[in-house]
N, C-alpha and C positions, 0 to 999 in steps of 0.2 A: 670319594666324599658324600653321606648322606645328605640326605632328603634335606630339611633342617641349615644342614651346614651351607647349601646349596644359593637354600632365602635368604638367610644370614648375608654372603656373602653379595648377591644382591643387596641387598639391600642399603649395605654402607655408604656404596657414592652417594643415593642421594639424598643418607643422611648429613656427611660429611657433608655436601652442596649448600645447604637446609640448617648448618651452621654456619660455617661459611659465611653466607646469607644475612644472617642474624647480626654474627660479630660486626660484619660491615654496616649491616642498619643502629651499631648499636655504638657504632664512630660517628657515624654522620649524622646526630645528635648528637652522641657527645662534643663534636670537634662546633658545632654552632653552639651548644651550649658554655660549651670553655669562653670560642670571640665571645660570644654577651659578660662572659661573667668572671672573666680570667681563668687556668688554669685552675686557680687555689678553691674558683669557688666552682670546679665542675666535684660532683659527691655523686654517691655513689645512687643513692635513695633519691635522688634529683634526675635522675638518669634514668633506674626501675621505672618513676613513675612517670617520667614524658614518653615512655618503652613500654609501658602500660604489663613491665613485667616484677619476678619480687625481686630481690638484692641478690637472693641465694643464685637464679637466673642470667644475672648480671656479673656476678663474681663466677660460674660459670666457663665463661670466654673472659676471664681477665684475674690474672696471679690476686693482684696487688691497688688501689685506688693509684697509685702510682706509675702502677702498669699500667694505668688504660692512660692516666698521660700522655707517659714516652708514647703511647700507640696516638695521641692523640697531634700530638708533634709532631711523629712521620708525614702522618694521613697531612696536614696543615701539608710538610716539610712538598712531600709526592706533589698534592697541586698545586703549590709556587711552580716547579719546576714545568708542569703540562701543561699548568698557563702561561709562563712567562720564558722559563730560560731554554727549553725545549723551538716556542714557536721561533726564538730567536734565533737559533741561531742557524735556521736556513735562511737567514740571508749573507749579506756576501762579507768577508772578514772587513776588519777591521772597525772605520766611521758609520759604515747602514748597519750593522750588527750593533754598534755601543747602544745604537739609536733605537734599536727595534729594541733594547733589552728598558731600560728608561722606559721609550713608548707605553710595553707589554708593564711596570710596575707601575704608571701611573694607572694603571687602567685601575689595573688589582687594588692599587690604596681606593676608586670611586669605590667601587664594589663593595668596599673593608670598612666605606665611611657608616656604613647601620649598622655593623655588627663588631669588626674591629682587626684590628691586625694581634695573629699567634705570636709576631715577633717579638710587636712593637710590646706592648703587654706580660709578653715572658721576661721578656729586658731589667721593666717595673718588678716583676713578685720575683724576679729570682738571683737581681743585679750584685748583693747578696747574700747567695742562702747556697748555699754549699753541694753536689750533688746531681743524679742522676737526671737526672728535670733538667738538668742547668746542664750540666753535658750535650744531653744531648738538641737545646738549643743552640749553644754556641757552636756545638759542632754543624750547625744546618746553615748556621747565620753566613761565618767561619764560610763555604761549602760556596753562598752566594757570593762572597764579599772573592772570593777568586776566583767568581767565573770572573765581572765587573775585570780582573785587574789583569790577568791573561784577557778579556776583548778588547781596551786598550794596550796594553801591549801591542793585539798583532795593529790594530791602528794606525799608532808609532813608530813598528814594520812598514805599514808600509804606503807610509809616509802622506797620511792623513791631518797628523799632530806629531808636532816639535816632538823632539825626538833625547830634548832635556828635560822632560813633565817627571814630577813629584807624582807614581801611580797610585802610589795609598792614600796624597793628597787628594789625587781625583775623586779620589773612592770618598773619603771623609767628605769631598759637595755632592759632592752626588747623595748618600746619606746623609747629609745634613737635607739638603731640596724634599726628601719623601719626606722623612720627618716633620719638617715645617708645615706642610701641603697635610697629612694625617691631624698633625695638632689643631692646622687654619678650619679643617674644613670640616674636623669632625666634635669635636672641642667646643672650636666660636663659633662655628656655621658660617665661617668670612663669606660672602656669593665669589663668583673667579677665583680660586684656591687654585685648581687643578693650569687652569688659565697662564696663574702666578709660576708653578713652578714649570710648565712649558716654556714656557720666555726665560725664567734662571736658567733654566738647561741649554739653551740654543745662549746664552750668551758664557754662560761655565765653556764650550763645545767653542766657540769663536774667538774665547783669551788664549785658547791653550792651537786652533791649528796653525800651519808651517804661516811668513812672511807670505803676503802676496797674492795666498789660494786662492779658489775660489769658492765663497763663502753658500754662495747658489749651489756648488753640483753636492752636498755631504745633506743639504738642508729636506727634512720633508715633506714627501710631494701634496699632503694632506696638514696644512698649518692645524686641521681641529683643532680640537680639544681634544685629550681619552674621553674625556668623558661623551659629548657629542659622536666619537666615536661606537661607543659603545651603545647608544639611541636606536 
């Protein structure tokens, strides 16, 4: 190996690390812009301006605008899993885990009130637009719905909830609470929206519990709202 090739080989890992760091920084800014303006509002020109880079410099890290948008969706999903899903599955199986998933989901919405939710805004942008971006959004939302369904079934198996529950119906109702929370808190700026969502979820759980069960056994140890917890 020549002296020149040794230098090139030694420098390559550092170059790759720098490239990966730049790409990660671009995606961070892209996610912020997409949360605020929607995935369709994300342009290479705006991103380059925010990053103080040339358009060609941004393009060097992504093959196309669609590739960039897909990577933003993936990043959002990864962070949602890290903040909501993975901490929740550390809780005991059954109702404690389901309550943790919903509580962290609500907390996530409170964080996103100032920016926006990629899943919700993406559903509006791509509900009737077939393509790779829509496919990724649908797959990731479905993965979360599947996780909720598994958790509900585990709660039924543990005896925390009635065995005759329509699981899909319960997921629908939980999703409805989150959508209502996002609408009232972000669009209408109605005070107390988080507390209403939490109270509605508690009533939902009670409606699905076995007859004569002790509701206090599964009640959250701290009844303060997710917004207060996050403070």
